N, CA, C and O atoms as a GROMACS GRO file, in nm:
protein
  604
    1MET      N    1   1.804   3.341   0.674
    1MET     CA    2   1.791   3.213   0.606
    1MET      C    3   1.678   3.219   0.505
    1MET      O    4   1.590   3.133   0.503
    2HIS      N    5   1.682   3.320   0.423
    2HIS     CA    6   1.580   3.340   0.322
    2HIS      C    7   1.584   3.226   0.219
    2HIS      O    8   1.691   3.191   0.169
    3GLY      N    9   1.467   3.169   0.189
    3GLY     CA   10   1.458   3.065   0.088
    3GLY      C   11   1.496   2.926   0.136
    3GLY      O   12   1.492   2.831   0.058
    4VAL      N   13   1.532   2.911   0.263
    4VAL     CA   14   1.570   2.781   0.316
    4VAL      C   15   1.448   2.720   0.385
    4VAL      O   16   1.384   2.784   0.468
    5GLU      N   17   1.416   2.595   0.348
    5GLU     CA   18   1.303   2.527   0.411
    5GLU      C   19   1.336   2.494   0.556
    5GLU      O   20   1.452   2.481   0.594
    6LYS      N   21   1.230   2.481   0.635
    6LYS     CA   22   1.245   2.442   0.775
    6LYS      C   23   1.316   2.306   0.782
    6LYS      O   24   1.281   2.212   0.711
    7ARG      N   25   1.415   2.300   0.866
    7ARG     CA   26   1.490   2.175   0.883
    7ARG      C   27   1.402   2.074   0.955
    7ARG      O   28   1.342   2.106   1.057
    8PRO      N   29   1.392   1.950   0.902
    8PRO     CA   30   1.306   1.852   0.968
    8PRO      C   31   1.363   1.807   1.103
    8PRO      O   32   1.485   1.802   1.121
    9SER      N   33   1.273   1.776   1.196
    9SER     CA   34   1.316   1.716   1.323
    9SER      C   35   1.371   1.577   1.292
    9SER      O   36   1.355   1.527   1.180
   10TRP      N   37   1.434   1.514   1.390
   10TRP     CA   38   1.485   1.378   1.369
   10TRP      C   39   1.372   1.282   1.336
   10TRP      O   40   1.385   1.199   1.247
   11ASP      N   41   1.259   1.293   1.408
   11ASP     CA   42   1.146   1.205   1.379
   11ASP      C   43   1.095   1.227   1.237
   11ASP      O   44   1.066   1.131   1.166
   12GLU      N   45   1.085   1.352   1.195
   12GLU     CA   46   1.041   1.381   1.057
   12GLU      C   47   1.140   1.323   0.957
   12GLU      O   48   1.099   1.262   0.857
   13TYR      N   49   1.268   1.341   0.982
   13TYR     CA   50   1.373   1.293   0.893
   13TYR      C   51   1.364   1.141   0.872
   13TYR      O   52   1.364   1.093   0.759
   14PHE      N   53   1.358   1.068   0.983
   14PHE     CA   54   1.357   0.922   0.971
   14PHE      C   55   1.223   0.869   0.919
   14PHE      O   56   1.220   0.768   0.849
   15MET      N   57   1.112   0.936   0.952
   15MET     CA   58   0.983   0.894   0.898
   15MET      C   59   0.973   0.924   0.749
   15MET      O   60   0.916   0.845   0.673
   16MET      N   61   1.028   1.037   0.705
   16MET     CA   62   1.030   1.066   0.561
   16MET      C   63   1.114   0.960   0.490
   16MET      O   64   1.078   0.915   0.381
   17MET      N   65   1.224   0.920   0.551
   17MET     CA   66   1.309   0.817   0.492
   17MET      C   67   1.230   0.685   0.478
   17MET      O   68   1.234   0.620   0.374
   18ALA      N   69   1.158   0.649   0.584
   18ALA     CA   70   1.079   0.524   0.582
   18ALA      C   71   0.971   0.530   0.475
   18ALA      O   72   0.950   0.434   0.401
   19LYS      N   73   0.902   0.643   0.466
   19LYS     CA   74   0.788   0.656   0.375
   19LYS      C   75   0.830   0.684   0.231
   19LYS      O   76   0.783   0.620   0.138
   20ASP      N   77   0.920   0.780   0.214
   20ASP     CA   78   0.951   0.831   0.080
   20ASP      C   79   1.064   0.758   0.010
   20ASP      O   80   1.085   0.777  -0.110
   21VAL      N   81   1.137   0.674   0.082
   21VAL     CA   82   1.248   0.600   0.021
   21VAL      C   83   1.231   0.449   0.041
   21VAL      O   84   1.215   0.375  -0.055
   22VAL      N   85   1.233   0.405   0.166
   22VAL     CA   86   1.236   0.262   0.195
   22VAL      C   87   1.107   0.192   0.150
   22VAL      O   88   1.114   0.088   0.084
   23ALA      N   89   0.990   0.247   0.182
   23ALA     CA   90   0.863   0.183   0.146
   23ALA      C   91   0.847   0.169  -0.005
   23ALA      O   92   0.775   0.080  -0.052
   24LYS      N   93   0.913   0.255  -0.081
   24LYS     CA   94   0.902   0.250  -0.227
   24LYS      C   95   0.968   0.124  -0.285
   24LYS      O   96   0.945   0.090  -0.401
   25ARG      N   97   1.050   0.055  -0.205
   25ARG     CA   98   1.113  -0.070  -0.249
   25ARG      C   99   1.023  -0.191  -0.227
   25ARG      O  100   1.056  -0.301  -0.273
   26ALA      N  101   0.911  -0.175  -0.158
   26ALA     CA  102   0.822  -0.287  -0.127
   26ALA      C  103   0.777  -0.358  -0.254
   26ALA      O  104   0.751  -0.295  -0.356
   27THR      N  105   0.769  -0.491  -0.244
   27THR     CA  106   0.732  -0.569  -0.362
   27THR      C  107   0.598  -0.641  -0.346
   27THR      O  108   0.563  -0.724  -0.430
   28CYS      N  109   0.523  -0.609  -0.241
   28CYS     CA  110   0.388  -0.662  -0.226
   28CYS      C  111   0.292  -0.546  -0.257
   28CYS      O  112   0.292  -0.446  -0.186
   29PRO      N  113   0.213  -0.560  -0.361
   29PRO     CA  114   0.125  -0.449  -0.401
   29PRO      C  115   0.011  -0.421  -0.304
   29PRO      O  116  -0.055  -0.317  -0.314
   30ARG      N  117  -0.014  -0.511  -0.210
   30ARG     CA  118  -0.124  -0.491  -0.116
   30ARG      C  119  -0.096  -0.376  -0.020
   30ARG      O  120  -0.188  -0.308   0.024
   31ARG      N  121   0.030  -0.355   0.012
   31ARG     CA  122   0.066  -0.247   0.104
   31ARG      C  123   0.215  -0.218   0.092
   31ARG      O  124   0.296  -0.311   0.090
   32GLN      N  125   0.252  -0.092   0.086
   32GLN     CA  126   0.392  -0.054   0.083
   32GLN      C  127   0.429   0.001   0.220
   32GLN      O  128   0.385   0.110   0.259
   33VAL      N  129   0.510  -0.075   0.294
   33VAL     CA  130   0.551  -0.035   0.428
   33VAL      C  131   0.703  -0.029   0.432
   33VAL      O  132   0.772  -0.114   0.376
   34GLY      N  133   0.753   0.074   0.499
   34GLY     CA  134   0.897   0.089   0.518
   34GLY      C  135   0.929   0.102   0.665
   34GLY      O  136   0.852   0.162   0.740
   35ALA      N  137   1.042   0.046   0.707
   35ALA     CA  138   1.088   0.054   0.845
   35ALA      C  139   1.234   0.095   0.846
   35ALA      O  140   1.314   0.050   0.763
   36VAL      N  141   1.269   0.180   0.941
   36VAL     CA  142   1.406   0.226   0.958
   36VAL      C  143   1.441   0.208   1.106
   36VAL      O  144   1.374   0.265   1.192
   37LEU      N  145   1.544   0.130   1.135
   37LEU     CA  146   1.590   0.113   1.273
   37LEU      C  147   1.704   0.211   1.296
   37LEU      O  148   1.799   0.219   1.218
   38VAL      N  149   1.693   0.286   1.406
   38VAL     CA  150   1.785   0.396   1.434
   38VAL      C  151   1.834   0.387   1.578
   38VAL      O  152   1.757   0.360   1.670
   39ARG      N  153   1.964   0.409   1.596
   39ARG     CA  154   2.021   0.422   1.730
   39ARG      C  155   2.117   0.540   1.729
   39ARG      O  156   2.199   0.553   1.638
   40ASP      N  157   2.107   0.624   1.828
   40ASP     CA  158   2.194   0.742   1.839
   40ASP      C  159   2.189   0.829   1.714
   40ASP      O  160   2.292   0.878   1.667
   41LYS      N  161   2.070   0.848   1.661
   41LYS     CA  162   2.046   0.932   1.542
   41LYS      C  163   2.117   0.881   1.417
   41LYS      O  164   2.146   0.957   1.326
   42ARG      N  165   2.145   0.751   1.414
   42ARG     CA  166   2.210   0.688   1.299
   42ARG      C  167   2.126   0.569   1.254
   42ARG      O  168   2.080   0.490   1.336
   43ILE      N  169   2.108   0.557   1.124
   43ILE     CA  170   2.035   0.442   1.070
   43ILE      C  171   2.122   0.318   1.084
   43ILE      O  172   2.237   0.316   1.039
   44ILE      N  173   2.067   0.215   1.147
   44ILE     CA  174   2.144   0.091   1.158
   44ILE      C  175   2.097  -0.013   1.057
   44ILE      O  176   2.176  -0.099   1.016
   45THR      N  177   1.970  -0.007   1.015
   45THR     CA  178   1.921  -0.097   0.912
   45THR      C  179   1.784  -0.049   0.864
   45THR      O  180   1.718   0.031   0.932
   46THR      N  181   1.742  -0.098   0.749
   46THR     CA  182   1.610  -0.066   0.695
   46THR      C  183   1.543  -0.195   0.649
   46THR      O  184   1.609  -0.297   0.633
   47GLY      N  185   1.413  -0.188   0.629
   47GLY     CA  186   1.340  -0.303   0.577
   47GLY      C  187   1.210  -0.259   0.513
   47GLY      O  188   1.153  -0.156   0.550
   48TYR      N  189   1.163  -0.336   0.418
   48TYR     CA  190   1.035  -0.310   0.354
   48TYR      C  191   0.966  -0.443   0.334
   48TYR      O  192   1.030  -0.548   0.341
   49ASN      N  193   0.835  -0.440   0.309
   49ASN     CA  194   0.765  -0.566   0.293
   49ASN      C  195   0.790  -0.622   0.153
   49ASN      O  196   0.775  -0.555   0.051
   50GLY      N  197   0.829  -0.748   0.154
   50GLY     CA  198   0.860  -0.818   0.030
   50GLY      C  199   0.903  -0.960   0.060
   50GLY      O  200   0.917  -0.998   0.176
   51SER      N  201   0.922  -1.036  -0.044
   51SER     CA  202   0.960  -1.177  -0.030
   51SER      C  203   1.101  -1.193   0.025
   51SER      O  204   1.183  -1.102   0.012
   52PRO      N  205   1.129  -1.308   0.086
   52PRO     CA  206   1.266  -1.335   0.130
   52PRO      C  207   1.362  -1.329   0.010
   52PRO      O  208   1.324  -1.359  -0.103
   53SER      N  209   1.483  -1.290   0.038
   53SER     CA  210   1.585  -1.278  -0.066
   53SER      C  211   1.593  -1.407  -0.148
   53SER      O  212   1.599  -1.517  -0.092
   54GLY      N  213   1.593  -1.393  -0.279
   54GLY     CA  214   1.604  -1.509  -0.369
   54GLY      C  215   1.471  -1.574  -0.403
   54GLY      O  216   1.467  -1.662  -0.489
   55MET      N  217   1.364  -1.533  -0.338
   55MET     CA  218   1.231  -1.589  -0.364
   55MET      C  219   1.156  -1.496  -0.461
   55MET      O  220   1.186  -1.377  -0.468
   56PRO      N  221   1.059  -1.551  -0.534
   56PRO     CA  222   0.983  -1.464  -0.626
   56PRO      C  223   0.899  -1.360  -0.548
   56PRO      O  224   0.846  -1.389  -0.441
   57HIS      N  225   0.889  -1.242  -0.604
   57HIS     CA  226   0.814  -1.134  -0.542
   57HIS      C  227   0.668  -1.136  -0.584
   57HIS      O  228   0.634  -1.188  -0.690
   58CYS      N  229   0.584  -1.080  -0.501
   58CYS     CA  230   0.440  -1.068  -0.531
   58CYS      C  231   0.420  -0.995  -0.663
   58CYS      O  232   0.330  -1.029  -0.740
   59THR      N  233   0.503  -0.895  -0.689
   59THR     CA  234   0.490  -0.818  -0.813
   59THR      C  235   0.522  -0.903  -0.936
   59THR      O  236   0.487  -0.866  -1.048
   60GLU      N  237   0.590  -1.017  -0.915
   60GLU     CA  238   0.626  -1.106  -1.026
   60GLU      C  239   0.528  -1.221  -1.042
   60GLU      O  240   0.492  -1.257  -1.155
   61VAL      N  241   0.485  -1.280  -0.930
   61VAL     CA  242   0.402  -1.402  -0.937
   61VAL      C  243   0.269  -1.389  -0.863
   61VAL      O  244   0.192  -1.484  -0.858
   62GLY      N  245   0.243  -1.275  -0.807
   62GLY     CA  246   0.117  -1.254  -0.735
   62GLY      C  247   0.133  -1.282  -0.586
   62GLY      O  248   0.228  -1.346  -0.542
   63CYS      N  249   0.037  -1.233  -0.511
   63CYS     CA  250   0.037  -1.255  -0.366
   63CYS      C  251  -0.008  -1.398  -0.335
   63CYS      O  252  -0.085  -1.457  -0.411
   64ARG      N  253   0.039  -1.451  -0.225
   64ARG     CA  254  -0.007  -1.581  -0.175
   64ARG      C  255  -0.091  -1.548  -0.051
   64ARG      O  256  -0.038  -1.515   0.055
   65LEU      N  257  -0.223  -1.557  -0.067
   65LEU     CA  258  -0.313  -1.515   0.040
   65LEU      C  259  -0.355  -1.630   0.130
   65LEU      O  260  -0.381  -1.742   0.084
   66HIS      N  261  -0.362  -1.600   0.259
   66HIS     CA  262  -0.414  -1.693   0.359
   66HIS      C  263  -0.490  -1.609   0.461
   66HIS      O  264  -0.433  -1.521   0.526
   67GLU      N  265  -0.618  -1.637   0.474
   67GLU     CA  266  -0.705  -1.564   0.566
   67GLU      C  267  -0.695  -1.412   0.545
   67GLU      O  268  -0.692  -1.334   0.640
   68GLY      N  269  -0.690  -1.373   0.420
   68GLY     CA  270  -0.691  -1.231   0.385
   68GLY      C  271  -0.557  -1.161   0.394
   68GLY      O  272  -0.549  -1.040   0.371
   69HIS      N  273  -0.450  -1.234   0.428
   69HIS     CA  274  -0.317  -1.173   0.440
   69HIS      C  275  -0.222  -1.238   0.340
   69HIS      O  276  -0.231  -1.357   0.313
   70CYS      N  277  -0.131  -1.158   0.286
   70CYS     CA  278  -0.029  -1.212   0.197
   70CYS      C  279   0.079  -1.277   0.282
   70CYS      O  280   0.139  -1.212   0.368
   71ILE      N  281   0.103  -1.404   0.258
   71ILE     CA  282   0.206  -1.476   0.334
   71ILE      C  283   0.334  -1.496   0.253
   71ILE      O  284   0.428  -1.561   0.300
   72ARG      N  285   0.338  -1.442   0.132
   72ARG     CA  286   0.461  -1.447   0.053
   72ARG      C  287   0.559  -1.340   0.104
   72ARG      O  288   0.680  -1.360   0.102
   73ALA      N  289   0.505  -1.228   0.149
   73ALA     CA  290   0.588  -1.114   0.188
   73ALA      C  291   0.621  -1.116   0.337
   73ALA      O  292   0.538  -1.151   0.421
   74ILE      N  293   0.743  -1.077   0.367
   74ILE     CA  294   0.787  -1.055   0.505
   74ILE      C  295   0.760  -0.908   0.535
   74ILE      O  296   0.780  -0.823   0.449
   75HIS      N  297   0.715  -0.878   0.655
   75HIS     CA  298   0.685  -0.740   0.692
   75HIS      C  299   0.813  -0.657   0.703
   75HIS      O  300   0.922  -0.710   0.724
   76ALA      N  301   0.796  -0.527   0.689
   76ALA     CA  302   0.909  -0.432   0.689
   76ALA      C  303   0.992  -0.443   0.817
   76ALA      O  304   1.115  -0.447   0.811
   77GLU      N  305   0.925  -0.449   0.933
   77GLU     CA  306   0.997  -0.458   1.060
   77GLU      C  307   1.076  -0.588   1.068
   77GLU      O  308   1.189  -0.589   1.116
   78GLN      N  309   1.017  -0.697   1.020
   78GLN     CA  310   1.087  -0.826   1.019
   78GLN      C  311   1.211  -0.820   0.932
   78GLN      O  312   1.317  -0.868   0.972
   79ASN      N  313   1.198  -0.760   0.814
   79ASN     CA  314   1.314  -0.747   0.725
   79ASN      C  315   1.423  -0.661   0.786
   79ASN      O  316   1.541  -0.690   0.770
   80ALA      N  317   1.386  -0.555   0.856
   80ALA     CA  318   1.486  -0.469   0.919
   80ALA      C  319   1.562  -0.547   1.028
   80ALA      O  320   1.684  -0.534   1.039
   81ILE      N  321   1.491  -0.626   1.106
   81ILE     CA  322   1.554  -0.707   1.211
   81ILE      C  323   1.643  -0.815   1.149
   81ILE      O  324   1.753  -0.841   1.197
   82VAL      N  325   1.595  -0.877   1.041
   82VAL     CA  326   1.674  -0.980   0.972
   82VAL      C  327   1.804  -0.920   0.917
   82VAL      O  328   1.909  -0.982   0.926
   83GLN      N  329   1.796  -0.801   0.859
   83GLN     CA  330   1.916  -0.736   0.807
   83GLN      C  331   2.018  -0.712   0.918
   83GLN      O  332   2.138  -0.730   0.898
   84ALA      N  333   1.969  -0.670   1.033
   84ALA     CA  334   2.060  -0.650   1.147
   84ALA      C  335   2.126  -0.783   1.186
   84ALA      O  336   2.246  -0.787   1.212
   85ALA      N  337   2.047  -0.890   1.190
   85ALA     CA  338   2.102  -1.022   1.226
   85ALA      C  339   2.206  -1.068   1.122
   85ALA      O  340   2.311  -1.120   1.159
   86LEU      N  341   2.175  -1.050   0.995
   86LEU     CA  342   2.267  -1.095   0.888
   86LEU      C  343   2.401  -1.024   0.894
   86LEU      O  344   2.504  -1.083   0.861
   87TYR      N  345   2.400  -0.897   0.935
   87TYR     CA  346   2.522  -0.818   0.934
   87TYR      C  347   2.579  -0.791   1.072
   87TYR      O  348   2.670  -0.710   1.088
   88GLY      N  349   2.526  -0.860   1.174
   88GLY     CA  350   2.583  -0.850   1.308
   88GLY      C  351   2.567  -0.714   1.374
   88GLY      O  352   2.658  -0.669   1.445
   89VAL      N  353   2.454  -0.649   1.353
   89VAL     CA  354   2.428  -0.518   1.410
   89VAL      C  355   2.328  -0.533   1.524
   89VAL      O  356   2.219  -0.585   1.505
   90SER      N  357   2.365  -0.487   1.642
   90SER     CA  358   2.274  -0.495   1.756
   90SER      C  359   2.158  -0.396   1.740
   90SER      O  360   2.177  -0.282   1.699
   91THR      N  361   2.039  -0.443   1.773
   91THR     CA  362   1.920  -0.358   1.768
   91THR      C  363   1.879  -0.312   1.909
   91THR      O  364   1.783  -0.238   1.924
   92ARG      N  365   1.951  -0.356   2.009
   92ARG     CA  366   1.918  -0.320   2.148
   92ARG      C  367   1.921  -0.169   2.167
   92ARG      O  368   2.020  -0.104   2.134
   93GLY      N  369   1.812  -0.114   2.221
   93GLY     CA  370   1.805   0.028   2.249
   93GLY      C  371   1.768   0.115   2.130
   93GLY      O  372   1.770   0.238   2.140
   94ALA      N  373   1.733   0.053   2.018
   94ALA     CA  374   1.702   0.128   1.896
   94ALA      C  375   1.557   0.175   1.892
   94ALA      O  376   1.472   0.128   1.967
   95THR      N  377   1.532   0.268   1.802
   95THR     CA  378   1.397   0.314   1.770
   95THR      C  379   1.362   0.260   1.632
   95THR      O  380   1.445   0.260   1.541
   96CYS      N  381   1.238   0.214   1.618
   96CYS     CA  382   1.187   0.169   1.488
   96CYS      C  383   1.092   0.274   1.435
   96CYS      O  384   0.989   0.303   1.496
   97TYR      N  385   1.127   0.332   1.320
   97TYR     CA  386   1.037   0.422   1.249
   97TYR      C  387   0.971   0.340   1.140
   97TYR      O  388   1.039   0.282   1.055
   98VAL      N  389   0.838   0.333   1.141
   98VAL     CA  390   0.768   0.246   1.047
   98VAL      C  391   0.642   0.317   0.998
   98VAL      O  392   0.575   0.387   1.074
   99THR      N  393   0.611   0.297   0.871
   99THR     CA  394   0.501   0.372   0.811
   99THR      C  395   0.363   0.324   0.854
   99THR      O  396   0.265   0.396   0.836
  100ALA      N  397   0.353   0.204   0.910
  100ALA     CA  398   0.226   0.151   0.962
  100ALA      C  399   0.252   0.086   1.097
  100ALA      O  400   0.358   0.027   1.118
  101ALA      N  401   0.157   0.096   1.186
  101ALA     CA  402   0.172   0.036   1.319
  101ALA      C  403   0.201  -0.113   1.305
  101ALA      O  404   0.142  -0.179   1.218
  102PRO      N  405   0.289  -0.168   1.386
  102PRO     CA  406   0.324  -0.309   1.376
  102PRO      C  407   0.208  -0.403   1.408
  102PRO      O  408   0.126  -0.376   1.496
  103CYS      N  409   0.203  -0.514   1.335
  103CYS     CA  410   0.108  -0.621   1.368
  103CYS      C  411   0.159  -0.689   1.495
  103CYS      O  412   0.267  -0.656   1.544
  104VAL      N  413   0.083  -0.782   1.547
  104VAL     CA  414   0.121  -0.848   1.673
  104VAL      C  415   0.251  -0.928   1.659
  104VAL      O  416   0.332  -0.928   1.751
  105THR      N  417   0.271  -0.994   1.546
  105THR     CA  418   0.394  -1.071   1.526
  105THR      C  419   0.515  -0.978   1.521
  105THR      O  420   0.617  -1.006   1.584
  106CYS      N  421   0.504  -0.869   1.446
  106CYS     CA  422   0.616  -0.773   1.439
  106CYS      C  423   0.640  -0.708   1.575
  106CYS      O  424   0.755  -0.686   1.613
  107ALA      N  425   0.534  -0.678   1.647
  107ALA     CA  426   0.549  -0.619   1.780
  107ALA      C  427   0.628  -0.713   1.871
  107ALA      O  428   0.718  -0.669   1.942
  108ASN      N  429   0.595  -0.841   1.869
  108ASN     CA  430   0.668  -0.939   1.950
  108ASN      C  431   0.815  -0.943   1.911
  108ASN      O  432   0.903  -0.950   1.997
  109LEU      N  433   0.844  -0.940   1.781
  109LEU     CA  434   0.983  -0.942   1.735
  109LEU      C  435   1.057  -0.815   1.775
  109LEU      O  436   1.174  -0.820   1.812
  110LEU      N  437   0.990  -0.700   1.767
  110LEU     CA  438   1.053  -0.574   1.807
  110LEU      C  439   1.089  -0.577   1.955
  110LEU      O  440   1.197  -0.532   1.994
  111VAL      N  441   0.999  -0.629   2.036
  111VAL     CA  442   1.027  -0.640   2.180
  111VAL      C  443   1.146  -0.733   2.201
  111VAL      O  444   1.238  -0.699   2.275
  112ALA      N  445   1.144  -0.850   2.136
  112ALA     CA  446   1.253  -0.947   2.152
  112ALA      C  447   1.387  -0.891   2.102
  112ALA      O  448   1.492  -0.929   2.153
  113ALA      N  449   1.382  -0.802   2.003
  113ALA     CA  450   1.504  -0.743   1.947
  113ALA      C  451   1.557  -0.626   2.030
  113ALA      O  452   1.661  -0.570   1.997
  114GLY      N  453   1.487  -0.590   2.137
  114GLY     CA  454   1.534  -0.484   2.225
  114GLY      C  455   1.500  -0.343   2.180
  114GLY      O  456   1.561  -0.247   2.226
  115ILE      N  457   1.405  -0.331   2.090
  115ILE     CA  458   1.361  -0.199   2.045
  115ILE      C  459   1.292  -0.129   2.162
  115ILE      O  460   1.209  -0.189   2.230
  116VAL      N  461   1.327  -0.002   2.186
  116VAL     CA  462   1.272   0.070   2.302
  116VAL      C  463   1.168   0.175   2.264
  116VAL      O  464   1.096   0.225   2.351
  117ARG      N  465   1.159   0.207   2.135
  117ARG     CA  466   1.063   0.309   2.091
  117ARG      C  467   1.018   0.276   1.950
  117ARG      O  468   1.099   0.237   1.866
  118VAL      N  469   0.888   0.292   1.924
  118VAL     CA  470   0.833   0.273   1.791
  118VAL      C  471   0.756   0.399   1.753
  118VAL      O  472   0.665   0.441   1.825
  119VAL      N  473   0.793   0.456   1.641
  119VAL     CA  474   0.723   0.572   1.586
  119VAL      C  475   0.657   0.522   1.457
  119VAL      O  476   0.726   0.473   1.366
  120TYR      N  477   0.526   0.533   1.449
  120TYR     CA  478   0.454   0.477   1.335
  120TYR      C  479   0.365   0.580   1.268
  120TYR      O  480   0.327   0.681   1.328
  121GLY      N  481   0.331   0.554   1.142
  121GLY     CA  482   0.246   0.643   1.064
  121GLY      C  483   0.100   0.607   1.079
  121GLY      O  484   0.032   0.657   1.168
  122GLU      N  485   0.052   0.520   0.991
  122GLU     CA  486  -0.090   0.486   0.993
  122GLU      C  487  -0.121   0.371   1.088
  122GLU      O  488  -0.032   0.294   1.125
  123GLU      N  489  -0.247   0.362   1.127
  123GLU     CA  490  -0.293   0.254   1.216
  123GLU      C  491  -0.293   0.122   1.139
  123GLU      O  492  -0.308   0.120   1.017
  124TYR      N  493  -0.275   0.012   1.211
  124TYR     CA  494  -0.288  -0.121   1.151
  124TYR      C  495  -0.434  -0.163   1.165
  124TYR      O  496  -0.510  -0.098   1.236
  125THR      N  497  -0.473  -0.271   1.099
  125THR     CA  498  -0.612  -0.314   1.100
  125THR      C  499  -0.664  -0.352   1.238
  125THR      O  500  -0.783  -0.341   1.266
  126ASN      N  501  -0.574  -0.398   1.325
  126ASN     CA  502  -0.614  -0.421   1.465
  126ASN      C  503  -0.507  -0.361   1.555
  126ASN      O  504  -0.399  -0.325   1.509
  127ARG      N  505  -0.538  -0.351   1.682
  127ARG     CA  506  -0.449  -0.283   1.776
  127ARG      C  507  -0.368  -0.380   1.863
  127ARG      O  508  -0.308  -0.338   1.962
  128LEU      N  509  -0.366  -0.509   1.828
  128LEU     CA  510  -0.296  -0.607   1.911
  128LEU      C  511  -0.147  -0.579   1.922
  128LEU      O  512  -0.089  -0.594   2.029
  129GLY      N  513  -0.084  -0.539   1.813
  129GLY     CA  514   0.058  -0.507   1.815
  129GLY      C  515   0.088  -0.391   1.908
  129GLY      O  516   0.186  -0.394   1.983
  130GLU      N  517   0.004  -0.291   1.903
  130GLU     CA  518   0.023  -0.175   1.991
  130GLU      C  519   0.011  -0.218   2.138
  130GLU      O  520   0.087  -0.171   2.223
  131GLN      N  521  -0.085  -0.306   2.167
  131GLN     CA  522  -0.102  -0.355   2.304
  131GLN      C  523   0.023  -0.428   2.352
  131GLN      O  524   0.067  -0.408   2.466
  132VAL      N  525   0.081  -0.512   2.267
  132VAL     CA  526   0.203  -0.586   2.303
  132VAL      C  527   0.316  -0.487   2.335
  132VAL      O  528   0.384  -0.502   2.436
  133LEU      N  529   0.335  -0.389   2.249
  133LEU     CA  530   0.443  -0.292   2.269
  133LEU      C  531   0.425  -0.215   2.400
  133LEU      O  532   0.521  -0.198   2.476
  134LEU      N  533   0.305  -0.170   2.426
  134LEU     CA  534   0.279  -0.095   2.548
  134LEU      C  535   0.298  -0.182   2.673
  134LEU      O  536   0.355  -0.137   2.772
  135GLU      N  537   0.251  -0.306   2.667
  135GLU     CA  538   0.269  -0.399   2.781
  135GLU      C  539   0.416  -0.425   2.809
  135GLU      O  540   0.455  -0.447   2.923
  136ALA      N  541   0.498  -0.424   2.704
  136ALA     CA  542   0.642  -0.450   2.718
  136ALA      C  543   0.720  -0.324   2.758
  136ALA      O  544   0.841  -0.331   2.780
  137GLY      N  545   0.651  -0.212   2.767
  137GLY     CA  546   0.718  -0.089   2.806
  137GLY      C  547   0.788  -0.017   2.692
  137GLY      O  548   0.870   0.072   2.716
  138VAL      N  549   0.756  -0.053   2.570
  138VAL     CA  550   0.812   0.014   2.453
  138VAL      C  551   0.735   0.144   2.433
  138VAL      O  552   0.612   0.145   2.433
  139LYS      N  553   0.807   0.253   2.416
  139LYS     CA  554   0.744   0.383   2.394
  139LYS      C  555   0.684   0.381   2.253
  139LYS      O  556   0.754   0.351   2.156
  140LEU      N  557   0.556   0.414   2.243
  140LEU     CA  558   0.484   0.408   2.116
  140LEU      C  559   0.430   0.545   2.083
  140LEU      O  560   0.358   0.606   2.163
  141GLU      N  561   0.463   0.595   1.963
  141GLU     CA  562   0.420   0.729   1.924
  141GLU      C  563   0.367   0.728   1.781
  141GLU      O  564   0.429   0.671   1.691
  142ARG      N  565   0.253   0.791   1.761
  142ARG     CA  566   0.196   0.805   1.627
  142ARG      C  567   0.256   0.928   1.561
  142ARG      O  568   0.261   1.035   1.622
  143PHE      N  569   0.301   0.913   1.439
  143PHE     CA  570   0.358   1.025   1.364
  143PHE      C  571   0.251   1.081   1.271
  143PHE      O  572   0.197   1.009   1.187
  144PRO      N  573   0.219   1.208   1.285
  144PRO     CA  574   0.112   1.268   1.204
  144PRO      C  575   0.162   1.312   1.066
  144PRO      O  576   0.194   1.430   1.047
  145PHE      N  577   0.168   1.220   0.972
  145PHE     CA  578   0.218   1.254   0.837
  145PHE      C  579   0.150   1.376   0.779
  145PHE      O  580   0.218   1.465   0.727
  146ALA      N  581   0.019   1.383   0.786
  146ALA     CA  582  -0.056   1.491   0.721
  146ALA      C  583  -0.021   1.627   0.779
  146ALA      O  584  -0.033   1.728   0.710
  147GLU      N  585   0.022   1.631   0.904
  147GLU     CA  586   0.050   1.758   0.969
  147GLU      C  587   0.198   1.796   0.963
  147GLU      O  588   0.235   1.904   1.011
  148SER      N  589   0.282   1.712   0.906
  148SER     CA  590   0.425   1.738   0.915
  148SER      C  591   0.481   1.811   0.795
  148SER      O  592   0.477   1.934   0.790
  149HIS      N  593   0.532   1.739   0.700
  149HIS     CA  594   0.613   1.800   0.594
  149HIS      C  595   0.537   1.822   0.463
  149HIS      O  596   0.594   1.806   0.355
  150GLU      N  597   0.411   1.856   0.473
  150GLU     CA  598   0.335   1.885   0.351
  150GLU      C  599   0.390   2.011   0.286
  150GLU      O  600   0.434   2.102   0.355
  151GLU      N  601   0.389   2.015   0.155
  151GLU     CA  602   0.440   2.133   0.084
  151GLU      C  603   0.327   2.225   0.046
  151GLU      O  604   0.349   2.330  -0.015
   0.00000   0.00000   0.00000
């Protein structure tokens, strides 16, 4: 297999998708986050942080800040769950690949949506979301971007 790059693991594949494709669609300049919901090695839905469909984006009208957080944008995990709801796709038993650890609100939604595993890239500003996931029995794994698919 001369000249063929190492085939990525499933975790690498879905995390690259979240980081290198989905997060690039984010419309809040404060942070670009991508989420990919996967069941049985198949993508069931994706989400990125941005305004609700039909609403103006932060990139168009600016962020709406409250207590240091943009409240115009919906988080990537929330958008992925909403897409599943809109199209009638069950999220029960799925894994969420997300470029940043979930906040506490997203963690609660992931638990309620039946997500059983979360693979995340960077840490979030606080660890409350991680605590919720662990208390709920959701498998939580940090993905080491810097150590994975660097060229």
